[in-house]
C-alpha positions in Angstrom: 10.8 10.8 -15.1 8.2 8.6 -16.8 9.3 6.8 -20.0 6.7 4.9 -21.9 9.2 3.7 -24.6 9.6 -0.1 -24.2 13.0 -1.7 -24.6 13.5 -5.2 -25.8 16.2 -5.9 -23.3 17.1 -4.2 -20.0 20.2 -5.2 -18.1 20.7 -4.2 -14.5 24.3 -4.6 -13.5 26.2 -5.0 -10.3 23.3 -4.5 -7.9 22.4 -6.4 -4.7 19.8 -8.7 -6.2 17.4 -9.4 -3.4 14.3 -11.6 -3.8 12.9 -13.3 -0.7 10.5 -15.2 -2.9 13.4 -17.3 -4.2 15.8 -16.9 -1.3 18.1 -14.8 -3.5 20.5 -12.3 -2.1 23.7 -11.9 -4.2 25.6 -9.2 -5.9 25.0 -9.6 -9.6 22.8 -8.8 -12.6 19.2 -8.9 -13.7 18.4 -9.3 -17.4 14.9 -8.5 -18.7 13.9 -9.7 -22.2 10.6 -8.7 -23.8 9.0 -7.9 -20.5 9.9 -10.9 -18.5 12.8 -11.9 -16.2 15.4 -13.9 -18.2 18.1 -13.9 -15.5 18.4 -12.8 -11.8 21.5 -13.7 -9.9 25.2 -14.0 -10.6 27.0 -11.6 -12.9 26.5 -12.4 -16.5 29.7 -11.2 -18.0 29.5 -10.0 -21.6 25.9 -9.7 -22.8 25.1 -9.3 -26.4 21.6 -9.4 -27.9 20.1 -8.6 -31.3 17.8 -5.7 -30.5 17.4 -2.7 -28.2 19.5 -3.2 -25.0 19.5 -0.7 -22.2 22.2 -1.2 -19.5 22.0 0.4 -16.0 24.8 0.3 -13.4 23.2 -0.5 -10.1 26.3 -0.7 -8.0 25.5 0.1 -4.3 21.8 -0.3 -4.9 19.2 -3.0 -4.3 17.4 -4.6 -7.2 14.2 -6.2 -5.9 10.8 -7.3 -7.1 8.6 -4.3 -7.7 6.7 -2.9 -4.7 3.0 -3.5 -4.6 0.6 -1.3 -2.6 -2.7 -2.9 -2.0 -4.3 0.2 -0.5 -4.4 3.6 -2.0 -6.9 6.3 -3.0 -6.5 7.8 -6.4 -9.7 10.0 -6.2 -10.7 9.6 -9.9 -13.5 9.7 -10.8 -14.9 12.6 -8.8 -12.0 14.5 -7.3 -9.6 14.9 -10.2 -8.5 18.2 -8.6 -6.7 16.3 -5.8 -5.5 13.2 -7.7 -6.1 11.4 -11.0 -5.3 7.8 -11.8 -2.5 9.1 -14.0 -0.8 11.3 -11.3 -1.3 8.6 -8.7 0.2 6.0 -10.9 3.2 8.2 -11.6 3.6 9.0 -7.9 3.6 5.3 -7.3 6.3 4.7 -9.8 8.4 7.4 -8.2 8.0 5.7 -4.9 9.2 2.4 -6.3 5.7 0.8 -6.7 5.1 -1.1 -9.8 1.5 -1.8 -8.9 -1.2 -0.3 -6.7 -4.7 -1.2 -5.8 -7.2 1.6 -5.9 -9.9 1.8 -3.3 -13.5 2.2 -4.5 -14.5 5.3 -2.4 -14.6 7.5 -5.5 -17.5 9.6 -6.7 -19.4 7.7 -8.0 -18.4 4.7 -6.0 -16.6 1.9 -7.9 -19.4 -0.6 -7.4 -20.1 -1.9 -10.9 -18.5 -3.3 -14.0 -18.4 0.0 -15.9 -16.6 1.8 -13.1 -14.0 -0.9 -12.8 -13.4 -0.8 -16.6 -13.0 3.0 -16.5 -10.2 2.7 -14.0 -8.4 0.1 -16.0 -8.6 2.2 -19.2 -7.3 5.3 -17.4 -4.4 3.3 -15.9 -3.5 2.0 -19.3 -3.4 5.5 -20.7 -1.2 6.6 -17.8 1.4 4.0 -18.7 3.1 4.1 -15.3 2.5 1.8 -12.3 -0.1 -0.9 -12.8 -3.5 0.0 -11.2 -5.8 -2.7 -10.0 -9.3 -1.6 -9.0 -10.9 -2.8 -5.8 -14.7 -3.0 -6.0 -17.1 -1.9 -3.3 -18.6 -4.5 -1.0 -22.0 -2.7 -0.9 -23.8 -0.6 -3.5 -22.8 3.0 -3.1 -20.8 1.9 0.0 -24.1 2.4 1.9 -23.8 -0.9 3.8 -27.2 -2.1 2.7 -27.0 -4.3 -0.3 -24.1 -6.3 -1.8 -22.5 -4.9 -5.0 -22.3 -7.3 -7.9 -19.0 -9.0 -7.2 -19.0 -11.3 -10.2 -19.4 -8.5 -12.7 -16.7 -6.4 -11.1 -14.2 -9.3 -10.9 -15.0 -10.1 -14.5 -14.1 -6.6 -15.4 -10.8 -6.7 -13.5 -11.4 -6.0 -9.8 -9.0 -7.9 -7.6 -10.7 -7.5 -4.2 -13.7 -5.9 -2.5 -13.8 -3.3 0.2 -15.9 -0.5 1.6 -12.7 1.2 2.8 -13.4 4.7 4.2 -16.5 3.3 5.8 -16.9 0.2 8.0 -19.4 -2.5 7.2 -21.6 -2.0 10.2 -23.8 -4.9 9.6 -22.3 -8.2 10.7 -24.8 -10.1 8.5 -23.7 -8.1 5.4 -20.1 -8.8 6.2 -20.8 -12.5 6.7 -22.5 -12.6 3.3 -19.7 -10.7 1.7 -17.1 -13.2 3.0 -19.2 -16.1 1.8 -19.7 -14.6 -1.7 -16.1 -13.5 -2.0 -14.9 -17.0 -1.2 -16.5 -18.3 -4.3 -14.2 -16.0 -6.3 -11.2 -16.6 -4.1 -10.6 -12.9 -3.5 -10.0 -11.1 -0.2 -12.4 -8.8 1.5 -10.4 -5.8 2.5 -11.8 -4.7 5.8 -12.1 -1.1 7.3 -12.3 -2.0 10.9 -14.2 0.7 12.8 -17.1 0.3 15.1 -19.1 3.4 14.1 -20.8 4.2 17.3 -17.6 4.2 19.3 -15.7 6.2 16.7 -18.4 8.7 15.9 -17.2 12.3 16.2 -13.7 11.3 17.1 -10.7 13.2 15.6 -7.7 11.5 17.2 -6.7 8.7 19.5 -8.5 8.7 22.8 -6.1 9.3 25.6 -4.1 11.8 27.6 -3.2 13.9 24.5 -6.8 14.1 23.2 -7.9 15.2 26.7 -5.2 17.9 26.9 -6.1 19.2 23.4 -9.8 19.1 24.1 -10.4 16.8 21.1 -12.9 13.9 21.1 -11.0 10.7 20.9 -11.4 7.4 19.1 -10.7 4.5 21.5 -8.6 1.6 20.3 -11.6 -0.7 21.0 -13.4 0.9 18.0 -10.9 -0.9 15.8 -10.4 -4.1 17.9 -14.2 -4.9 18.2 -14.4 -5.1 14.4 -11.1 -7.0 14.1 -12.3 -9.8 16.3 -15.9 -9.7 14.8 -14.6 -10.2 11.3 -11.9 -12.8 12.2 -14.8 -14.8 13.8 -16.9 -14.3 10.6 -13.9 -15.5 8.5 -13.8 -18.6 10.7 -17.5 -19.2 10.2 -17.5 -18.7 6.4 -14.0 -19.8 5.4 -13.7 -16.5 3.6 -10.5 -14.4 3.4 -10.6 -11.3 5.5 -7.8 -8.8 4.9 -7.6 -6.3 7.8 -6.6 -2.8 6.6 -4.4 -0.2 8.3 -4.0 -1.9 11.7 -3.0 0.5 14.5 -3.2 -1.1 18.0 -1.4 -3.6 20.1 -4.6 -5.6 20.8 -5.4 -5.8 17.1 -2.1 -7.5 16.6 -2.8 -10.0 19.4 -6.2 -10.8 17.9 -4.7 -11.4 14.5 -2.2 -13.7 16.0 -5.0 -15.5 17.7 -6.8 -16.0 14.4 -3.7 -17.1 12.6 -2.8 -19.6 15.3 -6.2 -21.2 14.5 -5.6 -21.3 10.7 -8.4 -18.7 10.1 -8.0 -17.0 6.7 -6.9 -13.6 8.1 -4.2 -11.3 6.7 -3.3 -7.8 7.8 -1.6 -4.6 6.7 0.0 -1.7 8.5 0.8 1.8 7.1 4.2 3.5 7.4 2.7 6.3 9.4 1.4 3.9 12.1 5.0 2.6 12.3 6.7 5.9 12.6 4.4 8.5 14.3 2.5 8.7 17.5 -0.5 10.6 18.8 2.0 13.3 19.9 2.2 14.3 16.2 -1.2 15.9 16.6 0.2 18.5 19.0 -0.4 22.0 17.6 -3.5 20.7 16.0 -1.5 19.5 13.0 -4.1 18.4 10.5 -1.4 16.5 8.5 -1.3 14.1 11.5 -5.1 13.5 11.3 -5.9 10.1 9.9 -8.3 7.2 10.3 -7.5 5.0 12.2 -5.7 7.7 14.3 -2.1 7.7 15.2 -1.8 5.7 18.5 0.6 5.5 21.4 4.3 4.7 21.4 3.6 1.3 22.8 1.3 0.5 19.9 3.9 1.6 17.4 6.6 -0.6 19.0 4.2 -3.6 19.0 3.3 -3.0 15.3 7.0 -2.9 14.4 7.5 -6.3 16.0 4.5 -7.7 14.3 6.0 -6.6 10.9 9.2 -8.4 11.9 7.6 -11.7 13.0 5.0 -11.7 10.2 1.8 -11.3 12.2 1.4 -8.2 10.0 1.7 -9.6 6.5 2.4 -6.5 4.5 2.9 -2.7 4.4 0.4 -0.5 2.5 0.3 3.2 2.1 -3.3 4.3 2.5 -2.3 7.1 0.2 -5.0 9.7 0.6 -4.5 13.1 -1.1 -6.5 16.1 -0.1 -6.6 19.7 -1.4 -4.5 22.2 0.6 -7.6 24.2 1.7 -9.3 21.1 3.1 -6.4 20.4 5.5 -6.3 24.1 6.5 -9.6 23.8 8.3 -10.1 23.5 12.0 -8.7 20.2 13.2 -12.1 18.5 14.0 -13.4 19.4 10.5 -10.3 18.6 8.5 -10.4 15.3 6.4 -8.5 12.2 7.5 -5.5 10.9 5.6 -2.1 11.7 4.2 -0.2 10.9 1.0 2.3 8.1 1.2 3.4 6.7 -2.1 6.5 8.7 -2.4 7.7 8.4 1.2 6.8 4.8 2.1 10.1 3.3 1.3 12.1 5.9 3.1 9.9 5.9 6.2 10.3 2.1 6.4 14.1 2.2 5.9 14.6 5.0 8.4 12.3 3.7 11.1 12.6 -0.1 10.8 15.7 -1.1 8.8 18.3 1.4 10.0 17.4 0.7 13.7 17.9 -3.0 13.1 14.3 -4.1 13.6 13.9 -5.7 10.2 16.3 -6.6 7.4 16.1 -5.5 3.8 14.9 -8.9 2.9 11.9 -8.5 5.3 11.3 -5.0 3.9 11.1 -6.4 0.4 8.9 -9.2 1.4 6.4 -7.0 3.2 6.3 -4.4 0.4 6.5 -6.7 -2.6 6.3 -10.5 -2.3 3.6 -10.7 0.4 1.1 -8.2 -1.1 1.4 -9.8 -4.6 0.9 -13.2 -3.2 -2.0 -12.3 -0.9 -3.9 -10.4 -3.5 -3.0 -12.9 -6.3 -1.3 -10.3 -8.4 1.5 -10.6 -11.0 5.0 -9.6 -9.7 6.5 -10.0 -6.3 9.3 -12.2 -7.6 12.4 -12.1 -9.8 12.0 -15.8 -10.8 13.0 -16.6 -14.4 10.0 -16.2 -16.7 8.1 -13.9 -14.3 6.7 -10.5 -15.3 9.5 -7.9 -15.2 8.2 -5.6 -12.5 11.3 -4.4 -10.7 12.3 -1.7 -8.2 15.8 -0.4 -7.9 16.5 1.6 -4.7 19.4 3.2 -3.1 19.3 2.1 0.6 21.8 4.8 1.7 20.3 7.8 -0.1 19.7 10.6 2.3 17.1 13.1 1.2 14.9 15.8 2.6 11.2 15.5 2.0 9.9 18.4 -0.1 6.3 17.8 -1.1 6.5 20.4 -3.8 8.6 18.0 -5.8 6.1 15.1 -5.6 4.5 13.7 -8.7 1.2 13.2 -6.7 -1.1 16.2 -6.7 -1.3 15.9 -3.0 1.0 17.8 -0.6 -0.6 16.6 2.7 2.3 14.9 4.5 3.5 15.0 8.1 7.1 14.2 6.8 7.6 17.5 5.1 11.1 18.8 5.9 12.2 15.6 7.5 15.5 13.9 6.5 14.9 10.3 5.5 17.0 7.4 4.2 16.3 5.2 1.2 15.0 6.2 -2.2 13.7 4.5 -5.4 16.0 5.2 -8.3 14.5 3.2 -11.1 11.1 1.5 -11.5 10.4 -1.0 -14.3 6.9 -2.3 -15.2 6.6 -5.2 -17.6 10.1 -4.5 -18.8 9.4 -0.9 -19.4 11.3 1.8 -17.5 8.5 4.0 -16.1 10.6 6.1 -13.6 14.3 7.1 -13.1 15.5 9.4 -10.5 17.4 12.1 -12.3 19.1 14.0 -9.5 
């Protein structure tokens, strides 16, 4: 449950203290003092401090830098009926996220200084996970004129993106990368060639043909991936490729990185755990953009997370109202919620089968996203901000969307049994979530 009461000291005892940013992996303690890390490592023995000290036994659990989600949709302003900044921030904390980046496809679009300031104020009132606004690339996300990057960054935006819509104009994307470079922020790229994707409802292939649904070919993503890697090479800007879903996208990213082009990439837990077969039965909770792909794509993406070609994992948390997902498949909106299932989906599908280690999991969900988006956190080094996730790697639980803190219930994992769960989330030394049962 959320707790906004700050404690002067927090002592996490007997946990597996795991911090890839400092090559730390020991059984020991973490001590937080006045919102910063005072100690992370070996057991401290007797600890006495003048002031308020909260001690938590973390035996059998992992104590790591707080998870950071660089890609979620909190819907406020405009669709407070499906999510608010407050409910999204609380859902994030329940999932072990100490910070999230909110995409700008709100109503109105987050494309100016005032809109960025509004999100920051709402997040401060929520007093849960940190919320960092991402400003729009183009005014109104119309793909016509650049938004005012400088004013938005001055107000607190940490990146720019037209996520939800591709930047169809190569010239506009080139200008965005050039402009963003002057501020040293990433351009988060929704890779979708609109003419190829138009009218598509799922992956183009045998399943879409059998179901009679118009498909979206993998090339719709890959054409934009290579276009924008080449534009990053031309401009020297940093392109961050959102929600990658295909084998060829991974190969193109590897090509770019081998040439020292400033390209980073993310993948979502659903693209690592589900295939196009999940759409069978016209399951609208398996409808998303980019669509779920083939088993071969999934296996390739998993290996890319392991070898670092894919830098980080992001949720693309996208709540929708129940009635909206009850429509005919072709008319239903894209997207699923993910903040409260991301950790368990990753543990169940990548760690338990032995594809990645817990250290890699923590790096891809905490250290890398914080580093790439230049955010506080992502480390347990002494003196760092005390953003911490404690999770039980062996906790087995059944997904019941009715218990989620998000307003959204649109998840394809409902009823599934998953492993791994956040038990305590600390932001700036403040306990914002504890699992109570």
